[in-house]
Phi, psi and omega in degrees: 000323180289324174300320183294319179293325179290323175298318180299315180297318175301310178296325181287321176298320186291325177291324181290320182297311177306311179304318178290327175298311182303311183295323182290321177298312183294324183288315184255336181265345173247148009282159180237070182250013180085174182287161175295147177286147173286071188239163174214108187287153181279127180267059181256163175308315177302317181294314183297314188294313184291325174300316184297312180297311186295316177291332181261330195245333190237289177292345185039046172313318190290341176296305181284338188256023172226185173258151177239151184262100184281001175279353182240151180299134175071015175049074172296156182301136168274102195300323183291356184248011185310116174078003181289343182072190173109346177305137176257129177239110191228183183303330176296345172257359180096008181276141177282052186149193181237110189243147180232133178295138181275163176280115191252010178282173182297347174284312183291331179255020193298339183241019173264130182279169182290329178294322174289330170290321177296320182295317179293324181282335186240352181236340181075036174226135188289179174299322179276001177092012185273146178287143175259146168283141181286036170306308171283127190286053183308331176294329176280318185295332176288355180255356181281173182286127184312314179298333169289330178285329172298318180301321179295318176298318175305314191294315189281346174289338185269356184292153173301121181294133181232132183270108184209099185279123189256141177297155176291142178283149187220130179262146166283158179282141356265016169307325181297336169271310180308324189298336179293339181265354188272319177298149186212160179295149178283158185226073184309148170235197174235158183290128182294161170310121181298339180286339175272082200300312185300310186292323175292324175297325174295319173302312180295317176311313181298310183297327185273351176057042182302326183299325190302318181261341182257012171242125188290157184224154176232121189051038181084001175248142180304146175280124182299134178083355184250026185302120174072007182280001178074182181104000176290119193253142175221135173292131178269144184293336177269013178095146181088188188221127177260143182242128182291148184284152176288116179240028171276160179281037171284131198290328183269311187248356181244215183249023180304324182277356189275130171281159183311315184299320185291319178300313178292318183297326180303321185281321191280340184304327186268354173257000177292132186306332186274349193289144180230117177303142177285139186283133177246136182246169192302130176089000178282158175300131175210170193211151173277340184298117188280066182306321177300339180271299183300328176302339180268015172284148184293142186304326179292323179294316176302315179297323177300308176303317177305314185298322184281325180302323182292354182257347183283164185292129182285143182226124182278114178201101184286128181257130163262115194287343180212138177241115175281165186299000000 
């Protein structure tokens, strides 16, 4: 009997030691994506212009890294805050911690090399080697054309410097351990030929990270078989809960019955020079979808995005887009 007890104790100790070793490895050896590359992006007009387009119209980096006017529909950008950071993504939105968008103006990244910015954007590792929570969809950005990411870096270097010191992000347990396993090395691709509309549309779809908001989740993980079927819920700062739309080509509950022109016009409506945002009071329908930014995408690019969405699996999932308080 004593011998059996001793064996059990030894086995338990071995398990505890193994767990501690594993936790120590995850905590101190990960993330392991390599050192920042020794690069210097070209600060030419072509690069800056492409970066401006990607950062404002496709990847919409400027959306999360600026302030938005939530007194108006879809929270249009407050132009004077471009890149200053500070937006909070916390437990009240379903995140496993409290995360803050960083200051990406030349003030905020004044001591970051281009290689360090590249690694953060595409691998999820900070200047100091700490893992980043993928509120910024670096897992998607790591699949883009390297030159597009270079262009974004060139563009944000031209932003007006804004002194705005951001609090450190903090993960709850067990995400403070898990977060070390999320970053991964980038797997850059090349921009598909624009004449191959569906492939080019898929590239834009990845760059815009459409799946992040349009796929419902359970405990932070996409629900199997519900890709792009909508249903992702977020409380709106002006009251109520907004639910993302079904963007699969289902004829009844998705965008299957939408002609191409209707799809493009839905985006372009909020970027029309004559458009005046609706004033929002507490409890009125509002949305996080940055229509005023995505609406500045080129019409051909929106058509390519539409072409790609027509190829995904239709999923029947009727959405009630807004629940007031």
